[in-house]
N, C-alpha and C positions, 0 to 999 in steps of 0.2 A: 641910261636912263631907267634900262635893267635893272641893271643891277639893285637901286636903288627902291623898284617894284619887288625887287625880290627881301630884299632886307626887311622892307615895311611887312610883306606876308610875313617871314618869319617870325620878327616882333609880333605880328597880333599871334599867326599859329600859337605861340610861347606865353604869353597871357595867358590865349585862352586855355591851355592846359594847364598855366601853376592857378589858376582856377580853378578848374575842377577837380586836379589833386587835394588843395587844399581844405577847398568843400568837404570832399570825401574823408579826407583823416582829419578833418577837424573835428569831428563830430561821437562825441563820448557816448559811450553803450556804459550805460550801466545795471543791475541786473537786483533791485530790492527783493529781500520775501519780509511780507507785513504779516499780520495773525489773524487773525475774522475771529473774532472771542464768541460775535454767537454761534459760530458756528464749531467751534474751536478746532482749525486750523490754516494750515501756511495758502497765502497768499503771495503768488508773483508775479511783481509789477517790472515791466523793461522799459527804461529811460533813456532816453535817448537828446540830446542837447550839442549844440554846436558850442563850444569852446567859446568860444570870445566875446558871445552873448551871455554867455554864463559869466564870463567875468565882468560887461557888463554891467548885469545885472548884481553881483555879487557889491559891486561900487556903489550901484544904486544910480547908476546912467542907466538905466533901460528894465524896462517892464517885458518880461515874457510873456509872450500871451502860450495860451495849453492848450494842447492837442491831444485827445483820448481816442486811442484806437480800443472800439470793443471787436474780435478779433473773430467771436461766435461759438459756437458750440464745436469741440474735439476740434478745431482749428491752434495751434500751437501759437506763443503769440511775439513769438521770432516769425513768423510766416510771413505777416507784414513787416519786414525791416524794412523795404525796399520804400515804401511808403512813409515809413517812420525818417529813414534818411533827406527826402524827397523835401521834406517839414520842416526837421533840423538844419539843413542845408540855406533855409529862408527866417530862423527864427524863434522860432516855438521847442518847445519843452513838451515834446512828444512822451506820450504814457501807454505802454499798451499791458491789458492786464491779464492775466493768466487767466478765465474765469472755472473754468470746470478742470478736476484731477484725472489722474489715472485709475483713481479706485474711489473714481463717483461711481455711484448706478447709472448701468445707461436710459436714458432717456425714453426710449423706448419698448412700451412692456411684451409686444410682439411685433414678428416682422409684419412686415406690410399695416401694421396702425400708425398713425399721427403721431406726435411728439406729442405724450401726458404737458398740456399744456399750455400747447402752441398750437392753434386750429387759425387754417390759413380762411380771409373771408375775401372771398371774390365778387366782384361786381358781373353781370352777365356777358360781356367782353372779360375775361379775365388781360389784364396788361401788368406793365411791373409799376404804374404807379396808381390802379386800383387793388391789389392784390394787399394786403395789409394781415398781420397775426393781432390776437389777443390773449 
């Protein structure tokens, strides 16, 4: 009886490991370079999609939901790849856009000043839900 449980446990662990490996290796990553004509500059977009869902979508059997990751200022588009992998493994088409370029001027005019165009507004007791930018 112990041998049966050991074999069953081994098969469960093997199946879970196979799912984990396939979900990690089955995600396709691609970098697209688009051109922003209004600012005359290239924009890099990291695309992540699970291969089997992409095939189903190409055949018209599945509609891929879209998730857009906005990484923010001075953060590379690839730094949230862990989140892109999780979303892609669950069937999303994930696009992570690199908004700023190394050649862009800094947003701060002087050290210690707020970012230009992004002033924080906080209520009397600043918390995560009461602060926002405009």
